[in-house]
BANU-594906 format. One line per field, with one value per residue (C-alpha): residue number from 1; residue in three letters; x, y, z. Coordinates in steps of 0.001 Angstrom, whole numbers, always signed. Layout:
REM residues N
nr = c(NUM  ...)
rest = c(ALA  ...)
xx = c(X  ...)
yy = c(Y  ...)
zz = c(Z  ...)
END
This chain:
REM residues 169
nr = c(1  2  3  4  5  6  7  8  9  10  11  12  13  14  15  16  17  18  19  20  21  22  23  24  25  26  27  28  29  30  31  32  33  34  35  36  37  38  39  40  41  42  43  44  45  46  47  48  49  50  51  52  53  54  55  56  57  58  59  60  61  62  63  64  65  66  67  68  69  70  71  72  73  74  75  76  77  78  79  80  81  82  83  84  85  86  87  88  89  90  91  92  93  94  95  96  97  98  99  100  101  102  103  104  105  106  107  108  109  110  111  112  113  114  115  116  117  118  119  120  121  122  123  124  125  126  127  128  129  130  131  132  133  134  135  136  137  138  139  140  141  142  143  144  145  146  147  148  149  150  151  152  153  154  155  156  157  158  159  160  161  162  163  164  165  166  167  168  169)
rest = c(MET  LEU  ARG  ARG  PRO  ARG  THR  GLY  VAL  ARG  ILE  ASP  VAL  GLY  VAL  PRO  PRO  ALA  GLU  ALA  GLU  SER  ARG  LEU  ARG  GLN  ALA  ILE  GLY  LEU  VAL  ARG  SER  PHE  LEU  LEU  SER  PRO  THR  TRP  GLY  ARG  THR  GLU  GLU  ILE  VAL  GLY  GLN  VAL  LYS  ASP  MET  ARG  PHE  ARG  ALA  ARG  VAL  ARG  HIS  GLY  TYR  SER  ASN  GLY  LEU  THR  ARG  LEU  LEU  TYR  GLY  ARG  VAL  ILE  SER  THR  SER  ARG  GLY  SER  ARG  ILE  GLU  GLY  GLU  PHE  ARG  THR  LEU  TRP  TRP  VAL  VAL  LEU  ILE  LEU  ARG  THR  PHE  TRP  LEU  LEU  LEU  PHE  LEU  SER  ILE  LEU  ALA  HIS  LEU  LEU  ASP  VAL  LEU  ARG  ARG  GLY  GLN  SER  PRO  SER  PRO  ALA  ILE  PHE  VAL  PRO  VAL  LEU  ILE  LEU  GLY  LEU  LEU  MET  GLY  ILE  GLU  ALA  MET  ALA  ARG  ARG  MET  GLY  ASP  ARG  ASP  GLU  GLU  ARG  ILE  ARG  SER  PHE  LEU  SER  ARG  LEU  PHE  ALA  ASP  VAL  SER  ILE  GLY)
xx = c(+150225  +152476  +155387  +158930  +161475  +164385  +167248  +171261  +173969  +177581  +180632  +184320  +186758  +190363  +190703  +190924  +187514  +188246  +188362  +185713  +183431  +185053  +183253  +180169  +180833  +181187  +179133  +175651  +174342  +174109  +170395  +169734  +166953  +167034  +163323  +162191  +164730  +162967  +165506  +164766  +167111  +169646  +171776  +172657  +171063  +171433  +170877  +171101  +173346  +177190  +178823  +181167  +180943  +177446  +175252  +171926  +170730  +167552  +166837  +166062  +163122  +160900  +157861  +156992  +156978  +156499  +157098  +160747  +163469  +166281  +169310  +170833  +174579  +177697  +181522  +183683  +187082  +188431  +192093  +191727  +190434  +187041  +183403  +180499  +177299  +173660  +170342  +167070  +164162  +160614  +159293  +157741  +155059  +154287  +153729  +151698  +149432  +148605  +147717  +145618  +143682  +143071  +141787  +139029  +137907  +137845  +135692  +133406  +132778  +132080  +129586  +127855  +127405  +126001  +123643  +121944  +122165  +120638  +118181  +117393  +117861  +119945  +123118  +122651  +124829  +126673  +128754  +130607  +132656  +134461  +135107  +136328  +138297  +139789  +141090  +142571  +144398  +145484  +146807  +148191  +150180  +151259  +152397  +154564  +156434  +157327  +159084  +160494  +162286  +163432  +164705  +166876  +168229  +169530  +171135  +172561  +173633  +175099  +176974  +178462  +179414  +181142  +183573  +183928  +187295  +188410  +185956  +187293  +185095)
yy = c(-73276  -73425  -71002  -72481  -74054  -72231  -73269  -72603  -71515  -72317  -71359  -72081  -69942  -69300  -65726  -63916  -62443  -58845  -59963  -61480  -59030  -56515  -58706  -58726  -54784  -54099  -56612  -55911  -52512  -51090  -49541  -47690  -49657  -53468  -53671  -50730  -48858  -47832  -49480  -47912  -46661  -49070  -51669  -54288  -57446  -58013  -55279  -55417  -54642  -55382  -54530  -55876  -59798  -60315  -59253  -59230  -59533  -59281  -59258  -55906  -55652  -52979  -54322  -55926  -59462  -60002  -63902  -63384  -65259  -63025  -63849  -63064  -64038  -63703  -64305  -66034  -66930  -70766  -72346  -71886  -68614  -67609  -69158  -67129  -69249  -67542  -68514  -67530  -66647  -65745  -62365  -63932  -61006  -61097  -64702  -63839  -61134  -63909  -66447  -63809  -62575  -66596  -67142  -64232  -64617  -68416  -67915  -65595  -68531  -70803  -68338  -67656  -71652  -72683  -69715  -70348  -74381  -73111  -71495  -74085  -72174  -72979  -70560  -67502  -66754  -64058  -67017  -67367  -64220  -64596  -67965  -66280  -63947  -67309  -69041  -65654  -65145  -68885  -68052  -64927  -66556  -69510  -67238  -65096  -67765  -69749  -65648  -66177  -69292  -67953  -65568  -67836  -69359  -65793  -65001  -68527  -68221  -64849  -66045  -69148  -66317  -63426  -66384  -68330  -67852  -68524  -71059  -74205  -77555)
zz = c(-61727  -58380  -57430  -60002  -57853  -57634  -60231  -59997  -61901  -60939  -63762  -62223  -64037  -63882  -62564  -60029  -58308  -59037  -62518  -62720  -60972  -63231  -66485  -64703  -64244  -67762  -69564  -67407  -67701  -64975  -63529  -60278  -59127  -60020  -60788  -61329  -63721  -66997  -69598  -72785  -75246  -73267  -75673  -73101  -73201  -69502  -66920  -63290  -60675  -59592  -55782  -53506  -55229  -55633  -58496  -59474  -63042  -65452  -68987  -70774  -72132  -73268  -71436  -67884  -66905  -63124  -64088  -65442  -63629  -61799  -61132  -57719  -57748  -56154  -56998  -54537  -54515  -55295  -55504  -59476  -59545  -58977  -59535  -60521  -59006  -58339  -58133  -60833  -58455  -59415  -57271  -54314  -53874  -57621  -57208  -54011  -55761  -58504  -56185  -54123  -57441  -58718  -55030  -54893  -58813  -57692  -54605  -56105  -58312  -56444  -54105  -57304  -58223  -54625  -54488  -57332  -56506  -53035  -54640  -57421  -60283  -63055  -63603  -65645  -68548  -66409  -64992  -68407  -67698  -64635  -66212  -69832  -67218  -65422  -68459  -69830  -66883  -66974  -70783  -69717  -66816  -69096  -71769  -69002  -67654  -70626  -71749  -68005  -69698  -72302  -69881  -67884  -70744  -71941  -69171  -68878  -72121  -71792  -68845  -70715  -73520  -71240  -69085  -72347  -72773  -68920  -68119  -65963  -67174)
END
């Protein structure tokens, strides 16, 4: 599975940027560290940081999902009020770690198979252990990506509800 492309969000609202930022600040559970802050006991659906017309948001979970979609956004002034725009991204370093692990696992399987072929022996049943691990990891990654997609939808819905009364268009 390859890295997912970034996706955008854009909401035009009929309020000044300061009010839009204030709404975000009040609705998002502010955390010290965007990625590492524990959120146990928090009640906000979305946590993140809001500062200087920029914000970062993620869904609050009691578990970790490195493949979740994180929203990096900003509030900008427009002639009719302001615009909340942002981009959902997957953490590049999580994808890099996964790709490195996948490559190492694949190369170890390939090296074993080449060694078996070179010797003219039949593969030992031990080869199925890394193959099973590979299959398990593929399943975990697929599930984590689906959960990340649901997180993106939750953030989109959250923003739509937050600005429903002042949304333009």
